[in-house]
C-alpha positions as CSV (number, residue, x, y, z in Angstrom):
1,X,160.6,128.8,-14.2
2,X,159.9,132.5,-15.0
3,X,158.8,134.5,-12.0
4,X,156.7,137.6,-11.7
5,X,158.0,140.3,-9.3
6,X,155.1,141.7,-7.3
7,X,154.6,144.7,-5.1
8,X,151.5,145.2,-3.0
9,X,150.1,148.7,-2.3
10,X,148.0,148.9,0.8
11,X,148.5,146.7,3.9
12,X,145.0,146.7,5.3
13,X,142.7,143.7,5.8
14,X,142.3,142.6,2.2
15,X,146.0,142.7,1.6
16,X,146.4,139.4,3.5
17,X,144.4,137.6,0.8
18,X,146.7,139.0,-1.9
19,X,149.9,138.4,0.0
20,X,149.1,134.8,1.1
21,X,147.8,133.9,-2.4
22,X,151.0,135.3,-4.0
23,X,153.1,133.4,-1.4
24,X,151.4,130.2,-2.5
25,X,152.2,130.7,-6.2
26,X,155.6,129.4,-7.2
27,X,155.8,131.8,-10.1
28,X,155.7,134.8,-7.9
29,X,158.4,136.7,-6.0
30,X,157.0,139.2,-3.5
31,X,159.3,142.2,-3.6
32,X,157.7,145.0,-1.6
33,X,154.8,146.4,0.4
34,X,153.7,150.0,0.5
35,X,151.5,151.6,3.1
36,X,151.2,155.1,4.6
37,X,151.2,153.3,8.0
38,X,154.8,152.1,8.3
39,X,154.1,149.9,11.3
40,X,151.3,148.0,9.4
41,X,153.6,147.6,6.4
42,X,156.4,146.2,8.6
43,X,154.0,143.7,10.2
44,X,152.8,142.4,6.9
45,X,156.4,142.3,5.5
46,X,157.5,140.2,8.4
47,X,154.6,137.9,8.2
48,X,155.1,137.2,4.5
49,X,158.9,137.5,4.3
50,X,158.9,140.6,2.2
51,X,162.2,142.5,2.4
52,X,161.3,146.0,1.2
53,X,158.7,148.4,2.6
54,X,157.7,151.9,1.5
55,X,155.4,154.6,3.0
56,X,155.1,156.2,-0.4
57,X,153.6,154.0,-3.1
58,X,155.3,156.1,-5.8
59,X,158.7,154.9,-4.5
60,X,157.5,151.3,-5.0
61,X,156.5,152.1,-8.6
62,X,159.9,153.6,-9.2
63,X,161.5,150.2,-8.3
64,X,162.5,148.8,-11.8
65,X,162.5,145.2,-10.5
66,X,158.8,145.2,-9.7
67,X,156.8,144.1,-12.7
68,X,153.2,144.1,-11.3
69,X,151.3,145.4,-8.4
70,X,148.1,144.7,-6.4
71,X,146.2,147.7,-5.3
72,X,144.5,147.1,-1.9
73,X,143.6,150.6,-0.8
74,X,140.6,152.9,-0.2
75,X,138.4,153.1,-3.3
76,X,139.1,156.8,-3.9
77,X,142.8,155.9,-4.4
78,X,142.3,153.2,-7.0
79,X,142.3,155.4,-10.0
80,X,145.3,157.5,-9.1
81,X,147.3,154.5,-8.1
82,X,146.3,152.3,-11.1
83,X,147.0,155.0,-13.6
84,X,150.4,155.8,-12.0
85,X,151.3,152.1,-12.0
86,X,150.4,151.7,-15.6
87,X,152.3,154.8,-16.6
88,X,155.3,153.3,-14.7
89,X,155.1,150.2,-16.9
90,X,153.5,147.8,-14.3
91,X,150.7,145.3,-14.7
92,X,147.9,145.9,-12.2
93,X,145.5,143.9,-10.2
94,X,143.1,146.4,-8.6
95,X,140.6,145.5,-5.9
96,X,136.9,146.0,-6.6
97,X,135.3,148.4,-7.4
98,X,137.6,149.6,-10.2
99,X,137.2,153.2,-9.0
100,X,135.0,155.5,-7.0
101,X,133.3,157.1,-10.1
102,X,132.6,156.3,-13.7
103,X,134.9,159.1,-14.8
104,X,137.8,157.6,-12.8
105,X,137.0,154.2,-14.2
106,X,137.1,155.5,-17.8
107,X,140.4,157.3,-17.1
108,X,141.9,154.0,-15.9
109,X,140.6,152.3,-19.1
110,X,142.3,154.9,-21.2
111,X,145.6,154.4,-19.3
112,X,145.4,150.6,-19.9
113,X,144.9,151.2,-23.6
114,X,147.9,153.5,-23.8
115,X,150.2,151.3,-21.7
116,X,149.4,148.0,-23.3
117,X,149.7,146.4,-19.8
118,X,147.4,143.9,-18.2
119,X,144.9,145.3,-15.7
120,X,142.6,142.8,-13.9
121,X,139.7,143.9,-11.7
122,X,139.3,142.0,-8.4
123,X,136.0,140.3,-9.1
124,X,136.8,137.4,-6.9
125,X,133.5,135.5,-7.3
126,X,134.2,135.0,-11.0
127,X,137.1,132.8,-9.9
128,X,135.1,130.4,-7.6
129,X,135.1,126.8,-8.7
130,X,131.3,126.7,-8.6
131,X,131.1,129.8,-10.8
132,X,133.2,128.0,-13.4
133,X,131.0,124.9,-13.1
134,X,127.7,127.0,-13.6
135,X,129.3,128.8,-16.5
136,X,130.0,125.5,-18.2
137,X,126.4,124.5,-17.9
138,X,125.3,127.9,-19.3
139,X,127.8,127.9,-22.2
140,X,126.7,124.4,-23.2
141,X,123.1,125.6,-23.4
142,X,121.8,123.5,-20.5
143,X,119.8,126.5,-19.1
144,X,118.8,128.0,-22.4
145,X,118.4,131.7,-22.6
146,X,119.1,133.3,-19.2
147,X,116.5,136.0,-18.5
148,X,116.5,136.7,-14.8
149,X,119.0,136.9,-11.9
150,X,118.3,137.6,-8.3
151,X,120.7,138.2,-5.5
152,X,121.0,139.3,-1.9
153,X,123.8,139.9,0.6
154,X,122.0,141.1,3.7
155,X,124.0,141.7,6.9
156,X,121.9,142.3,10.1
157,X,125.0,143.9,11.7
158,X,128.1,144.4,9.5
159,X,129.1,148.0,8.9
160,X,132.9,147.6,8.9
161,X,133.4,151.2,9.9
162,X,136.6,153.0,9.1
163,X,137.0,153.9,5.4
164,X,134.1,151.6,4.5
165,X,131.7,154.0,6.2
166,X,133.3,157.2,4.9
167,X,131.7,158.0,1.6
168,X,134.6,160.3,0.6
169,X,137.0,157.4,0.6
170,X,134.6,154.5,-0.2
171,X,132.2,156.1,-2.7
172,X,129.3,154.3,-0.9
173,X,128.2,151.6,1.4
174,X,126.9,148.1,0.8
175,X,126.1,148.8,-2.9
176,X,129.8,149.5,-3.8
177,X,131.2,147.0,-1.3
178,X,128.9,144.0,-1.4
179,X,126.6,144.7,-4.4
180,X,129.6,144.9,-6.7
181,X,130.3,141.2,-6.1
182,X,126.8,139.8,-6.8
183,X,125.9,142.2,-9.5
184,X,129.1,141.4,-11.4
185,X,128.7,137.6,-10.8
186,X,125.2,137.6,-12.3
187,X,126.1,140.0,-15.1
188,X,129.1,137.8,-16.0
189,X,127.2,134.6,-16.0
190,X,124.3,136.1,-18.0
191,X,126.8,136.9,-20.8
192,X,127.5,140.5,-19.9
193,X,124.5,142.0,-21.7
194,X,124.3,145.7,-22.4
195,X,122.5,147.7,-19.7
196,X,119.3,149.5,-20.6
197,X,118.1,151.0,-17.3
198,X,118.6,151.0,-13.6
199,X,116.2,151.8,-10.8
200,X,117.5,151.9,-7.2
201,X,116.7,152.8,-3.7
202,X,119.0,153.5,-0.8
203,X,118.2,153.9,2.9
204,X,120.2,155.2,5.9
205,X,117.8,154.4,8.8
206,X,120.0,152.5,11.3
207,X,123.5,153.9,10.8
208,X,126.3,151.8,12.2
209,X,124.4,150.6,15.3
210,X,127.4,151.0,17.5
211,X,125.1,150.4,20.5
212,X,124.7,146.7,19.7
213,X,126.6,144.4,22.0
214,X,127.2,140.6,22.2
215,X,127.4,140.1,18.5
216,X,130.8,140.4,16.7
217,X,131.3,141.4,13.0
218,X,134.0,142.2,10.5
219,X,135.8,145.5,11.3
220,X,138.0,147.6,9.0
221,X,141.7,148.0,10.0
222,X,140.9,151.7,10.7
223,X,137.6,150.9,12.5
224,X,136.0,154.0,14.0
225,X,132.4,153.6,15.2
226,X,131.8,157.4,15.6
227,X,131.6,158.1,11.8
228,X,129.2,156.8,9.2
229,X,128.2,158.6,6.0
230,X,127.1,155.7,3.8
231,X,123.8,153.9,3.2
232,X,122.9,150.9,5.3
233,X,120.5,149.2,2.8
234,X,119.9,149.4,-0.9
235,X,117.9,147.6,-3.6
236,X,117.9,147.8,-7.4
237,X,116.3,146.5,-10.6
238,X,118.7,146.4,-13.5
239,X,117.2,145.9,-17.0
240,X,119.2,144.9,-20.1
241,X,118.7,145.5,-23.8
242,X,118.1,141.8,-24.4
243,X,115.1,141.8,-22.1
244,X,116.9,140.1,-19.2
245,X,116.9,141.7,-15.7
246,X,118.6,141.5,-12.3
247,X,117.0,142.2,-8.9
248,X,119.4,142.8,-6.0
249,X,119.4,144.0,-2.4
250,X,122.3,144.5,0.0
251,X,122.8,145.8,3.5
252,X,125.4,146.6,6.1
253,X,122.7,146.5,8.8
254,X,119.1,145.6,8.9
255,X,116.5,144.4,11.4
256,X,116.7,140.9,10.1
257,X,116.6,137.5,11.9
258,X,119.9,136.4,10.4
259,X,122.5,137.2,7.7
260,X,121.6,136.1,4.2
261,X,123.6,135.4,1.0
262,X,121.7,134.3,-2.0
263,X,122.5,134.3,-5.7
264,X,120.1,132.7,-8.3
265,X,119.9,132.4,-12.0
266,X,116.9,131.5,-14.1
267,X,116.8,130.4,-17.8
268,X,114.3,128.9,-20.2
269,X,115.5,125.3,-19.8
270,X,116.9,125.4,-16.3
271,X,118.5,127.5,-13.6
272,X,120.9,127.5,-10.7
273,X,121.2,128.6,-7.1
274,X,124.9,129.5,-6.6
275,X,124.7,130.8,-3.0
276,X,124.3,129.8,-0.3
277,X,124.7,126.3,-1.7
278,X,125.0,125.2,-5.3
279,X,121.9,123.5,-6.8
280,X,121.1,122.9,-10.5
281,X,117.4,123.0,-11.4
282,X,116.1,121.4,-14.6
283,X,113.4,119.3,-16.2
284,X,113.7,115.6,-17.3
285,X,110.7,113.5,-18.5
286,X,108.2,116.2,-17.6
287,X,109.6,116.3,-14.0
288,X,111.4,119.1,-12.2
289,X,114.8,117.9,-11.0
290,X,116.9,119.6,-8.3
291,X,120.4,118.3,-8.8
292,X,123.1,118.7,-6.2
293,X,126.6,118.5,-7.8
294,X,129.1,116.4,-6.1
295,X,131.9,119.0,-5.5
296,X,134.3,119.8,-2.7
297,X,132.3,122.7,-1.5
298,X,128.7,123.7,-2.3
299,X,129.2,127.1,-0.9
300,X,131.5,130.0,-1.8
301,X,135.0,129.2,-0.8
302,X,136.6,132.7,-0.5
303,X,140.2,131.4,0.1
304,X,140.1,129.1,-2.9
305,X,138.5,131.7,-5.1
306,X,141.1,134.3,-4.1
307,X,143.9,131.9,-4.9
308,X,142.4,131.2,-8.3
309,X,142.1,134.9,-8.9
310,X,145.7,135.6,-8.1
311,X,146.9,132.6,-10.1
312,X,144.8,133.8,-13.1
313,X,146.4,137.3,-12.9
314,X,149.9,135.8,-12.7
315,X,149.2,133.5,-15.6
316,X,147.7,136.3,-17.7
317,X,150.8,138.5,-17.2
318,X,153.4,135.8,-17.7
319,X,151.7,134.3,-20.8
320,X,150.5,137.6,-22.2
321,X,146.9,136.2,-22.4
322,X,143.7,138.2,-21.7
323,X,142.3,138.2,-18.2
324,X,138.7,137.2,-17.7
325,X,138.1,140.4,-15.6
326,X,139.4,143.2,-17.9
327,X,139.2,146.9,-17.3
328,X,136.2,147.2,-19.7
329,X,134.1,145.0,-17.3
330,X,135.2,147.2,-14.4
331,X,133.9,150.3,-16.2
332,X,130.5,148.7,-17.0
333,X,130.0,147.5,-13.4
334,X,130.9,151.0,-12.2
335,X,128.3,152.5,-14.5
336,X,125.6,150.2,-12.9
337,X,126.7,151.0,-9.3
338,X,126.7,154.7,-10.0
339,X,123.3,154.5,-11.6
340,X,121.9,152.9,-8.5
341,X,123.0,155.8,-6.4
342,X,121.9,158.3,-9.0
343,X,118.4,156.7,-9.3
344,X,118.1,156.7,-5.5
345,X,119.0,160.3,-5.2
346,X,116.7,161.5,-8.0
347,X,113.8,159.1,-7.2
348,X,113.6,158.0,-10.9
349,X,114.9,155.3,-13.2
350,X,118.2,156.0,-15.0
351,X,118.2,155.3,-18.7
352,X,121.4,154.3,-20.5
């Protein structure tokens, strides 16, 4: 069996999902981990049986035995590292978002074209089993023309702090961290229509709410509650040239009763609720039918989706086939995310 030699750059929280998923794939040999924090790299290397660590990612890229890398670092480093990896002849799986800016994303795209290597963007929700099922319904024409998508990821308390709350490293707050997932999922299922305009609003009213006690939440590996320079709530209306549209809102913190995750699609013949639980909605004999598929999990199974994502990347590289999350898609989503921030800053709709 041919194996793919993998290096992982960045040993923060999300690296566990990459490392564990690679460990579960028999076609992978984990070769090295790189992180500026040597202790953290050593801990992950011991946990996953990786023999080599680096504190300089360029040294990892210089290792001729490593064929592909996962980039699991701050958003502002994605472009630099992805381009360096491609120039070093490595295939790349880069965490979402593709980059911090549209300009960086387009530079990565140019590097991919020059290198001829595979680059896959970490749009993990594309790889969920329920996403695949809904796409089969859509592709078979069960829903007809899809004209509207609506999604929310609202955390009442969930600013991860650390680099997530530092706009210089992250590029933004819930829009670029959470919105990227649900905007991409809807755009992907709607057939990736060409964007016409974006209107967005961002708010920074509550900050990181470090005063709140008695309620736990996800914290970044470098959590620091004293700093926060990103928005805590945003909403957007995205219009497409084919007349379809997406409405989305996301938050790190909000005076809400509870957290909310909701993804819905509407078409001429039917629709689907993908999150929080999968439901297919259609009409039969002049009657509205809410159909609940009999599947292993009606909700989003993050661990399964991540394993599917890693397996897809490995298969794409080993078989020289196209990934379903190519660099071009990463660029388009980056344009949408940037337009939300630009619209909010200018107080006007952004035309494409």
